[in-house]
N, CA, C, O and the ligand as a Tripos MOL2 file, in Angstrom:
@<TRIPOS>MOLECULE
protein
  237   235    60     0     0
PROTEIN
NO_CHARGES

@<TRIPOS>ATOM
      1 N         -36.5670   17.2470  -17.9980 N.3       1 MET1
      2 CA        -36.0830   15.9990  -18.5990 C.3       1 MET1
      3 C         -35.3590   16.3060  -19.9050 C.2       1 MET1
      4 O         -35.8640   17.0520  -20.7430 O.2       1 MET1
      5 N         -34.2070   15.7420  -20.0660 N.am      2 THR2
      6 CA        -33.4260   15.9730  -21.2750 C.3       2 THR2
      7 C         -33.6200   14.8230  -22.2560 C.2       2 THR2
      8 O         -33.9640   13.7050  -21.8740 O.2       2 THR2
      9 N         -33.3930   15.1240  -23.5110 N.am      3 ASP3
     10 CA        -33.3820   14.0930  -24.5360 C.3       3 ASP3
     11 C         -31.9770   13.5140  -24.6290 C.2       3 ASP3
     12 O         -30.9810   14.2190  -24.4640 O.2       3 ASP3
     13 N         -31.9250   12.2430  -24.8920 N.am      4 ARG4
     14 CA        -30.6210   11.5970  -25.0830 C.3       4 ARG4
     15 C         -30.6040   10.9620  -26.4630 C.2       4 ARG4
     16 O         -31.5800   10.3480  -26.8960 O.2       4 ARG4
     17 N         -29.4930   11.1200  -27.1350 N.am      5 VAL5
     18 CA        -29.3430   10.5500  -28.4590 C.3       5 VAL5
     19 C         -27.9850    9.8660  -28.5740 C.2       5 VAL5
     20 O         -27.0320   10.1940  -27.8660 O.2       5 VAL5
     21 N         -27.9330    8.9090  -29.4880 N.am      6 MET6
     22 CA        -26.6600    8.3440  -29.9220 C.3       6 MET6
     23 C         -26.5030    8.7220  -31.3830 C.2       6 MET6
     24 O         -27.3800    8.4460  -32.2020 O.2       6 MET6
     25 N         -25.4040    9.3440  -31.7020 N.am      7 SER7
     26 CA        -25.1520    9.7450  -33.0790 C.3       7 SER7
     27 C         -24.3710    8.6560  -33.7960 C.2       7 SER7
     28 O         -23.5380    7.9710  -33.2020 O.2       7 SER7
     29 N         -24.6560    8.5120  -35.0850 N.am      8 CYS8
     30 CA        -23.8970    7.5740  -35.9080 C.3       8 CYS8
     31 C         -22.4110    7.9260  -35.8490 C.2       8 CYS8
     32 O         -22.0490    9.0960  -35.9800 O.2       8 CYS8
     33 N         -21.5510    6.9300  -35.6550 N.am      9 PRO9
     34 CA        -20.1110    7.2020  -35.5270 C.3       9 PRO9
     35 C         -19.4280    7.5810  -36.8380 C.2       9 PRO9
     36 O         -18.2720    8.0040  -36.8320 O.2       9 PRO9
     37 N         -20.1250    7.4340  -37.9520 N.am     10 VAL10
     38 CA        -19.5450    7.8320  -39.2370 C.3      10 VAL10
     39 C         -19.7140    9.3460  -39.3690 C.2      10 VAL10
     40 O         -20.8350    9.8530  -39.3720 O.2      10 VAL10
     41 N         -18.6060   10.0540  -39.4780 N.am     11 SER11
     42 CA        -18.6510   11.5080  -39.3480 C.3      11 SER11
     43 C         -19.4460   12.1750  -40.4640 C.2      11 SER11
     44 O         -19.9820   13.2660  -40.2680 O.2      11 SER11
     45 N         -19.5310   11.5510  -41.6120 N.am     12 SER12
     46 CA        -20.2620   12.1430  -42.7220 C.3      12 SER12
     47 C         -21.7610   11.8610  -42.6640 C.2      12 SER12
     48 O         -22.5150   12.3230  -43.5200 O.2      12 SER12
     49 N         -22.1840   11.1160  -41.6720 N.am     13 CYS13
     50 CA        -23.5700   10.6890  -41.5570 C.3      13 CYS13
     51 C         -24.2550   11.4610  -40.4420 C.2      13 CYS13
     52 O         -23.6670   11.6840  -39.3840 O.2      13 CYS13
     53 N         -25.4930   11.8690  -40.6770 N.am     14 THR14
     54 CA        -26.2210   12.6500  -39.6780 C.3      14 THR14
     55 C         -27.2560   11.8240  -38.9240 C.2      14 THR14
     56 O         -28.0630   12.3750  -38.1750 O.2      14 THR14
     57 N         -27.2390   10.5190  -39.1140 N.am     15 TYR15
     58 CA        -28.2270    9.6640  -38.4640 C.3      15 TYR15
     59 C         -28.0760    9.7190  -36.9420 C.2      15 TYR15
     60 O         -26.9670    9.6940  -36.4080 O.2      15 TYR15
     61 N         -29.2100    9.7940  -36.2670 N.am     16 GLU16
     62 CA        -29.2090    9.7470  -34.8030 C.3      16 GLU16
     63 C         -30.2700    8.7690  -34.3380 C.2      16 GLU16
     64 O         -31.3370    8.6430  -34.9380 O.2      16 GLU16
     65 N         -29.9570    8.0970  -33.2780 N.am     17 GLU17
     66 CA        -30.9050    7.1740  -32.6620 C.3      17 GLU17
     67 C         -31.3120    7.7590  -31.3150 C.2      17 GLU17
     68 O         -30.4560    8.0090  -30.4660 O.2      17 GLU17
     69 N         -32.6040    7.9790  -31.1120 N.am     18 TRP18
     70 CA        -33.0590    8.4400  -29.8050 C.3      18 TRP18
     71 C         -32.8710    7.3330  -28.7870 C.2      18 TRP18
     72 O         -33.1440    6.1650  -29.0640 O.2      18 TRP18
     73 N         -32.4060    7.7060  -27.6170 N.am     19 VAL19
     74 CA        -32.2240    6.7500  -26.5320 C.3      19 VAL19
     75 C         -33.4690    6.7760  -25.6590 C.2      19 VAL19
     76 O         -33.7880    7.7940  -25.0450 O.2      19 VAL19
     77 N         -34.1590    5.6650  -25.6100 N.am     20 LEU20
     78 CA        -35.3610    5.5750  -24.8050 C.3      20 LEU20
     79 C         -34.9740    5.3640  -23.3490 C.2      20 LEU20
     80 O         -33.9790    4.7010  -23.0580 O.2      20 LEU20
     81 N         -35.7550    5.9250  -22.4360 N.am     21 PRO21
     82 CA        -35.4630    5.7080  -21.0150 C.3      21 PRO21
     83 C         -35.3780    4.2170  -20.7090 C.2      21 PRO21
     84 O         -36.2570    3.4490  -21.1000 O.2      21 PRO21
     85 N         -34.3430    3.8190  -20.0270 N.am     22 ASN22
     86 CA        -34.1660    2.4290  -19.6000 C.3      22 ASN22
     87 C         -34.0010    1.4500  -20.7590 C.2      22 ASN22
     88 O         -34.1350    0.2420  -20.5670 O.2      22 ASN22
     89 N         -33.7160    1.9460  -21.9420 N.am     23 ASP23
     90 CA        -33.4740    1.0240  -23.0560 C.3      23 ASP23
     91 C         -32.2880    1.4690  -23.8880 C.2      23 ASP23
     92 O         -32.3520    1.5260  -25.1160 O.2      23 ASP23
     93 N         -31.2020    1.7830  -23.1910 N.am     24 GLU24
     94 CA        -30.0060    2.1880  -23.9190 C.3      24 GLU24
     95 C         -29.4870    1.0500  -24.7990 C.2      24 GLU24
     96 O         -28.9900    1.2920  -25.8990 O.2      24 GLU24
     97 N         -29.6020   -0.1810  -24.3190 N.am     25 ASP25
     98 CA        -29.1380   -1.3260  -25.1040 C.3      25 ASP25
     99 C         -29.9270   -1.4690  -26.4010 C.2      25 ASP25
    100 O         -29.3660   -1.7720  -27.4540 O.2      25 ASP25
    101 N         -31.2460   -1.2440  -26.3080 N.am     26 GLY26
    102 CA        -32.0750   -1.3410  -27.5020 C.3      26 GLY26
    103 C         -31.6990   -0.2860  -28.5310 C.2      26 GLY26
    104 O         -31.6550   -0.5650  -29.7300 O.2      26 GLY26
    105 N         -31.4280    0.9250  -28.0590 N.am     27 SER27
    106 CA        -31.0370    1.9930  -28.9640 C.3      27 SER27
    107 C         -29.6800    1.6960  -29.5930 C.2      27 SER27
    108 O         -29.4590    1.9570  -30.7750 O.2      27 SER27
    109 N         -28.7820    1.1520  -28.7910 N.am     28 PHE28
    110 CA        -27.4680    0.7750  -29.3070 C.3      28 PHE28
    111 C         -27.6050   -0.2650  -30.4080 C.2      28 PHE28
    112 O         -26.9200   -0.1950  -31.4290 O.2      28 PHE28
    113 N         -28.4970   -1.2340  -30.1940 N.am     29 SER29
    114 CA        -28.7220   -2.2800  -31.1980 C.3      29 SER29
    115 C         -29.2800   -1.7040  -32.4880 C.2      29 SER29
    116 O         -28.8840   -2.1080  -33.5810 O.2      29 SER29
    117 N         -30.2100   -0.7480  -32.3540 N.am     30 GLU30
    118 CA        -30.7750   -0.1100  -33.5410 C.3      30 GLU30
    119 C         -29.7010    0.6460  -34.3140 C.2      30 GLU30
    120 O         -29.6510    0.5820  -35.5420 O.2      30 GLU30
    121 N         -28.8530    1.3530  -33.6000 N.am     31 LEU31
    122 CA        -27.7840    2.0940  -34.2580 C.3      31 LEU31
    123 C         -26.7850    1.1360  -34.8970 C.2      31 LEU31
    124 O         -26.2710    1.3930  -35.9850 O.2      31 LEU31
    125 N         -26.5210    0.0440  -34.2180 N.am     32 TRP32
    126 CA        -25.6350   -0.9980  -34.7690 C.3      32 TRP32
    127 C         -26.1930   -1.4920  -36.1170 C.2      32 TRP32
    128 O         -25.4640   -1.6100  -37.1020 O.2      32 TRP32
    129 N         -27.4980   -1.7740  -36.1310 N.am     33 ASN33
    130 CA        -28.1250   -2.2380  -37.3700 C.3      33 ASN33
    131 C         -27.9730   -1.2170  -38.4800 C.2      33 ASN33
    132 O         -27.6970   -1.5760  -39.6250 O.2      33 ASN33
    133 N         -28.1500    0.0570  -38.1470 N.am     34 HIS34
    134 CA        -27.9790    1.1290  -39.1260 C.3      34 HIS34
    135 C         -26.5540    1.1190  -39.6870 C.2      34 HIS34
    136 O         -26.3610    1.2040  -40.9000 O.2      34 HIS34
    137 N         -25.5650    1.0150  -38.8080 N.am     35 VAL35
    138 CA        -24.1600    1.0520  -39.2410 C.3      35 VAL35
    139 C         -23.8530   -0.1330  -40.1650 C.2      35 VAL35
    140 O         -23.1990    0.0210  -41.1960 O.2      35 VAL35
    141 N         -24.3330   -1.3060  -39.7760 N.am     36 VAL36
    142 CA        -24.0630   -2.5030  -40.5830 C.3      36 VAL36
    143 C         -24.7210   -2.3880  -41.9560 C.2      36 VAL36
    144 O         -24.1150   -2.7110  -42.9780 O.2      36 VAL36
    145 N         -25.9800   -1.9200  -41.9650 N.am     37 ARG37
    146 CA        -26.7070   -1.8340  -43.2300 C.3      37 ARG37
    147 C         -26.1520   -0.7470  -44.1370 C.2      37 ARG37
    148 O         -25.9870   -0.9610  -45.3380 O.2      37 ARG37
    149 N         -25.8680    0.4080  -43.5740 N.am     38 ARG38
    150 CA        -25.5860    1.5910  -44.3880 C.3      38 ARG38
    151 C         -24.1060    1.8390  -44.6230 C.2      38 ARG38
    152 O         -23.7420    2.4980  -45.5970 O.2      38 ARG38
    153 N         -23.2480    1.3270  -43.7530 N.am     39 HIS39
    154 CA        -21.8510    1.7680  -43.8000 C.3      39 HIS39
    155 C         -20.8320    0.6500  -43.9670 C.2      39 HIS39
    156 O         -19.7710    0.8900  -44.5430 O.2      39 HIS39
    157 N         -21.0980   -0.5380  -43.4990 N.am     40 THR40
    158 CA        -20.0580   -1.5710  -43.5300 C.3      40 THR40
    159 C         -20.3980   -2.7140  -44.4720 C.2      40 THR40
    160 O         -19.6260   -3.6650  -44.5940 O.2      40 THR40
    161 N         -21.5370   -2.6370  -45.1350 N.am     41 GLY41
    162 CA        -21.8960   -3.7110  -46.0540 C.3      41 GLY41
    163 C         -22.0440   -5.0510  -45.3630 C.2      41 GLY41
    164 O         -21.7530   -6.0940  -45.9480 O.2      41 GLY41
    165 N         -22.4980   -5.0240  -44.1160 N.am     42 GLY42
    166 CA        -22.7230   -6.2640  -43.3870 C.3      42 GLY42
    167 C         -21.5220   -6.7650  -42.6080 C.2      42 GLY42
    168 O         -21.5650   -7.8520  -42.0330 O.2      42 GLY42
    169 N         -20.4390   -5.9770  -42.5810 N.am     43 ASP43
    170 CA        -19.2270   -6.3910  -41.8840 C.3      43 ASP43
    171 C         -19.3350   -6.0760  -40.3940 C.2      43 ASP43
    172 O         -19.2320   -4.9160  -39.9950 O.2      43 ASP43
    173 N         -19.5420   -7.1020  -39.5720 N.am     44 GLY44
    174 CA        -19.7230   -6.9030  -38.1450 C.3      44 GLY44
    175 C         -18.4610   -6.4570  -37.4260 C.2      44 GLY44
    176 O         -18.5380   -5.7520  -36.4200 O.2      44 GLY44
    177 N         -17.2980   -6.8600  -37.9300 N.am     45 THR45
    178 CA        -16.0400   -6.4630  -37.2920 C.3      45 THR45
    179 C         -15.8110   -4.9720  -37.4440 C.2      45 THR45
    180 O         -15.4420   -4.2850  -36.4910 O.2      45 THR45
    181 N         -16.0340   -4.4810  -38.6480 N.am     46 GLU46
    182 CA        -15.8910   -3.0460  -38.8800 C.3      46 GLU46
    183 C         -16.9420   -2.2750  -38.0800 C.2      46 GLU46
    184 O         -16.6570   -1.2070  -37.5400 O.2      46 GLU46
    185 N         -18.1480   -2.8160  -38.0090 N.am     47 ALA47
    186 CA        -19.2050   -2.1670  -37.2390 C.3      47 ALA47
    187 C         -18.8160   -2.0560  -35.7690 C.2      47 ALA47
    188 O         -19.0710   -1.0290  -35.1410 O.2      47 ALA47
    189 N         -18.2090   -3.0880  -35.2190 N.am     48 SER48
    190 CA        -17.8560   -3.0570  -33.7990 C.3      48 SER48
    191 C         -16.7830   -2.0100  -33.5360 C.2      48 SER48
    192 O         -16.7740   -1.3860  -32.4750 O.2      48 SER48
    193 N         -15.8770   -1.8110  -34.4950 N.am     49 THR49
    194 CA        -14.8650   -0.7640  -34.3560 C.3      49 THR49
    195 C         -15.5150    0.6020  -34.3210 C.2      49 THR49
    196 O         -15.1630    1.4500  -33.5010 O.2      49 THR49
    197 N         -16.4750    0.8110  -35.2250 N.am     50 LEU50
    198 CA        -17.1740    2.0920  -35.2630 C.3      50 LEU50
    199 C         -18.0210    2.2880  -34.0080 C.2      50 LEU50
    200 O         -18.0300    3.3720  -33.4240 O.2      50 LEU50
    201 N         -18.7230    1.2520  -33.5990 N.am     51 MET51
    202 CA        -19.6510    1.3940  -32.4750 C.3      51 MET51
    203 C         -18.9290    1.6160  -31.1500 C.2      51 MET51
    204 O         -19.5280    2.1000  -30.1900 O.2      51 MET51
    205 N         -17.6470    1.2660  -31.0930 N.am     52 ALA52
    206 CA        -16.8720    1.5350  -29.8830 C.3      52 ALA52
    207 C         -16.7540    3.0340  -29.6280 C.2      52 ALA52
    208 O         -16.4540    3.4480  -28.5080 O.2      52 ALA52
    209 N         -16.9860    3.8430  -30.6440 N.am     53 LEU53
    210 CA        -16.8880    5.3010  -30.5180 C.3      53 LEU53
    211 C         -18.1760    5.9290  -30.0120 C.2      53 LEU53
    212 O         -18.2020    7.1120  -29.6730 O.2      53 LEU53
    213 N         -19.2450    5.1420  -29.9600 N.am     54 VAL54
    214 CA        -20.5660    5.7200  -29.6940 C.3      54 VAL54
    215 C         -20.8020    5.9050  -28.1980 C.2      54 VAL54
    216 O         -20.5610    5.0060  -27.3920 O.2      54 VAL54
    217 N         -21.2780    7.0950  -27.8540 N.am     55 GLU55
    218 CA        -21.7270    7.3320  -26.4940 C.3      55 GLU55
    219 C         -23.0580    8.0730  -26.5710 C.2      55 GLU55
    220 O         -23.2750    8.8900  -27.4660 O.2      55 GLU55
    221 N         -23.9350    7.7800  -25.6320 N.am     56 ALA56
    222 CA        -25.1640    8.5500  -25.5310 C.3      56 ALA56
    223 C         -24.8260    9.9570  -25.0410 C.2      56 ALA56
    224 O         -23.9860   10.1370  -24.1600 O.2      56 ALA56
    225 N         -25.4870   10.9330  -25.6200 N.am     57 GLU57
    226 CA        -25.2600   12.3100  -25.1800 C.3      57 GLU57
    227 C         -26.5910   12.9720  -24.8790 C.2      57 GLU57
    228 O         -27.6130   12.6500  -25.4870 O.2      57 GLU57
    229 N         -26.5680   13.8870  -23.9480 N.am     58 GLU58
    230 CA        -27.7730   14.6170  -23.5810 C.3      58 GLU58
    231 C         -27.7880   15.9470  -24.3010 C.2      58 GLU58
    232 O         -26.7550   16.5630  -24.5610 O.2      58 GLU58
    233 N         -29.0000   16.3630  -24.6100 N.am     59 ARG59
    234 CA        -29.0950   17.6890  -25.2120 C.3      59 ARG59
    235 C         -30.3950   18.3510  -24.8180 C.2      59 ARG59
    236 O         -30.6620   19.4800  -25.2280 O.2      59 ARG59
    237 ZN        -24.8010    6.4280  -40.3380 Zn       60 ZN60
@<TRIPOS>BOND
     1     1     2 1
     2     2     3 1
     3     3     4 2
     4     3     5 am
     5     5     6 1
     6     6     7 1
     7     7     8 2
     8     7     9 am
     9     9    10 1
    10    10    11 1
    11    11    12 2
    12    11    13 am
    13    13    14 1
    14    14    15 1
    15    15    16 2
    16    15    17 am
    17    17    18 1
    18    18    19 1
    19    19    20 2
    20    19    21 am
    21    21    22 1
    22    22    23 1
    23    23    24 2
    24    23    25 am
    25    25    26 1
    26    26    27 1
    27    27    28 2
    28    27    29 am
    29    29    30 1
    30    30    31 1
    31    31    32 2
    32    31    33 am
    33    33    34 1
    34    34    35 1
    35    35    36 2
    36    35    37 am
    37    37    38 1
    38    38    39 1
    39    39    40 2
    40    39    41 am
    41    41    42 1
    42    42    43 1
    43    43    44 2
    44    43    45 am
    45    45    46 1
    46    46    47 1
    47    47    48 2
    48    47    49 am
    49    49    50 1
    50    50    51 1
    51    51    52 2
    52    51    53 am
    53    53    54 1
    54    54    55 1
    55    55    56 2
    56    55    57 am
    57    57    58 1
    58    58    59 1
    59    59    60 2
    60    59    61 am
    61    61    62 1
    62    62    63 1
    63    63    64 2
    64    63    65 am
    65    65    66 1
    66    66    67 1
    67    67    68 2
    68    67    69 am
    69    69    70 1
    70    70    71 1
    71    71    72 2
    72    71    73 am
    73    73    74 1
    74    74    75 1
    75    75    76 2
    76    75    77 am
    77    77    78 1
    78    78    79 1
    79    79    80 2
    80    79    81 am
    81    81    82 1
    82    82    83 1
    83    83    84 2
    84    83    85 am
    85    85    86 1
    86    86    87 1
    87    87    88 2
    88    87    89 am
    89    89    90 1
    90    90    91 1
    91    91    92 2
    92    91    93 am
    93    93    94 1
    94    94    95 1
    95    95    96 2
    96    95    97 am
    97    97    98 1
    98    98    99 1
    99    99   100 2
   100    99   101 am
   101   101   102 1
   102   102   103 1
   103   103   104 2
   104   103   105 am
   105   105   106 1
   106   106   107 1
   107   107   108 2
   108   107   109 am
   109   109   110 1
   110   110   111 1
   111   111   112 2
   112   111   113 am
   113   113   114 1
   114   114   115 1
   115   115   116 2
   116   115   117 am
   117   117   118 1
   118   118   119 1
   119   119   120 2
   120   119   121 am
   121   121   122 1
   122   122   123 1
   123   123   124 2
   124   123   125 am
   125   125   126 1
   126   126   127 1
   127   127   128 2
   128   127   129 am
   129   129   130 1
   130   130   131 1
   131   131   132 2
   132   131   133 am
   133   133   134 1
   134   134   135 1
   135   135   136 2
   136   135   137 am
   137   137   138 1
   138   138   139 1
   139   139   140 2
   140   139   141 am
   141   141   142 1
   142   142   143 1
   143   143   144 2
   144   143   145 am
   145   145   146 1
   146   146   147 1
   147   147   148 2
   148   147   149 am
   149   149   150 1
   150   150   151 1
   151   151   152 2
   152   151   153 am
   153   153   154 1
   154   154   155 1
   155   155   156 2
   156   155   157 am
   157   157   158 1
   158   158   159 1
   159   159   160 2
   160   159   161 am
   161   161   162 1
   162   162   163 1
   163   163   164 2
   164   163   165 am
   165   165   166 1
   166   166   167 1
   167   167   168 2
   168   167   169 am
   169   169   170 1
   170   170   171 1
   171   171   172 2
   172   171   173 am
   173   173   174 1
   174   174   175 1
   175   175   176 2
   176   175   177 am
   177   177   178 1
   178   178   179 1
   179   179   180 2
   180   179   181 am
   181   181   182 1
   182   182   183 1
   183   183   184 2
   184   183   185 am
   185   185   186 1
   186   186   187 1
   187   187   188 2
   188   187   189 am
   189   189   190 1
   190   190   191 1
   191   191   192 2
   192   191   193 am
   193   193   194 1
   194   194   195 1
   195   195   196 2
   196   195   197 am
   197   197   198 1
   198   198   199 1
   199   199   200 2
   200   199   201 am
   201   201   202 1
   202   202   203 1
   203   203   204 2
   204   203   205 am
   205   205   206 1
   206   206   207 1
   207   207   208 2
   208   207   209 am
   209   209   210 1
   210   210   211 1
   211   211   212 2
   212   211   213 am
   213   213   214 1
   214   214   215 1
   215   215   216 2
   216   215   217 am
   217   217   218 1
   218   218   219 1
   219   219   220 2
   220   219   221 am
   221   221   222 1
   222   222   223 1
   223   223   224 2
   224   223   225 am
   225   225   226 1
   226   226   227 1
   227   227   228 2
   228   227   229 am
   229   229   230 1
   230   230   231 1
   231   231   232 2
   232   231   233 am
   233   233   234 1
   234   234   235 1
   235   235   236 2
@<TRIPOS>SUBSTRUCTURE
     1 MET1         2 RESIDUE 1 A MET
     2 THR2         6 RESIDUE 1 A THR
     3 ASP3        10 RESIDUE 1 A ASP
     4 ARG4        14 RESIDUE 1 A ARG
     5 VAL5        18 RESIDUE 1 A VAL
     6 MET6        22 RESIDUE 1 A MET
     7 SER7        26 RESIDUE 1 A SER
     8 CYS8        30 RESIDUE 1 A CYS
     9 PRO9        34 RESIDUE 1 A PRO
    10 VAL10       38 RESIDUE 1 A VAL
    11 SER11       42 RESIDUE 1 A SER
    12 SER12       46 RESIDUE 1 A SER
    13 CYS13       50 RESIDUE 1 A CYS
    14 THR14       54 RESIDUE 1 A THR
    15 TYR15       58 RESIDUE 1 A TYR
    16 GLU16       62 RESIDUE 1 A GLU
    17 GLU17       66 RESIDUE 1 A GLU
    18 TRP18       70 RESIDUE 1 A TRP
    19 VAL19       74 RESIDUE 1 A VAL
    20 LEU20       78 RESIDUE 1 A LEU
    21 PRO21       82 RESIDUE 1 A PRO
    22 ASN22       86 RESIDUE 1 A ASN
    23 ASP23       90 RESIDUE 1 A ASP
    24 GLU24       94 RESIDUE 1 A GLU
    25 ASP25       98 RESIDUE 1 A ASP
    26 GLY26      102 RESIDUE 1 A GLY
    27 SER27      106 RESIDUE 1 A SER
    28 PHE28      110 RESIDUE 1 A PHE
    29 SER29      114 RESIDUE 1 A SER
    30 GLU30      118 RESIDUE 1 A GLU
    31 LEU31      122 RESIDUE 1 A LEU
    32 TRP32      126 RESIDUE 1 A TRP
    33 ASN33      130 RESIDUE 1 A ASN
    34 HIS34      134 RESIDUE 1 A HIS
    35 VAL35      138 RESIDUE 1 A VAL
    36 VAL36      142 RESIDUE 1 A VAL
    37 ARG37      146 RESIDUE 1 A ARG
    38 ARG38      150 RESIDUE 1 A ARG
    39 HIS39      154 RESIDUE 1 A HIS
    40 THR40      158 RESIDUE 1 A THR
    41 GLY41      162 RESIDUE 1 A GLY
    42 GLY42      166 RESIDUE 1 A GLY
    43 ASP43      170 RESIDUE 1 A ASP
    44 GLY44      174 RESIDUE 1 A GLY
    45 THR45      178 RESIDUE 1 A THR
    46 GLU46      182 RESIDUE 1 A GLU
    47 ALA47      186 RESIDUE 1 A ALA
    48 SER48      190 RESIDUE 1 A SER
    49 THR49      194 RESIDUE 1 A THR
    50 LEU50      198 RESIDUE 1 A LEU
    51 MET51      202 RESIDUE 1 A MET
    52 ALA52      206 RESIDUE 1 A ALA
    53 LEU53      210 RESIDUE 1 A LEU
    54 VAL54      214 RESIDUE 1 A VAL
    55 GLU55      218 RESIDUE 1 A GLU
    56 ALA56      222 RESIDUE 1 A ALA
    57 GLU57      226 RESIDUE 1 A GLU
    58 GLU58      230 RESIDUE 1 A GLU
    59 ARG59      234 RESIDUE 1 A ARG
    60 ZN60       237 GROUP 0 **** ****
């Protein structure tokens, strides 16, 4: 079994969200919250642009 993670789309940030089995949407939401809080100052439009870059990856 491999681990899956979603990395923060901000290249200078090392934050990663673990993707739980069968809960990719939940992990995406958690990462979205991180981006809004830490990177966009609450700007949902900017967050959606960044989050469009996010893909789950296996490692
Ligand atoms: Zn980040």
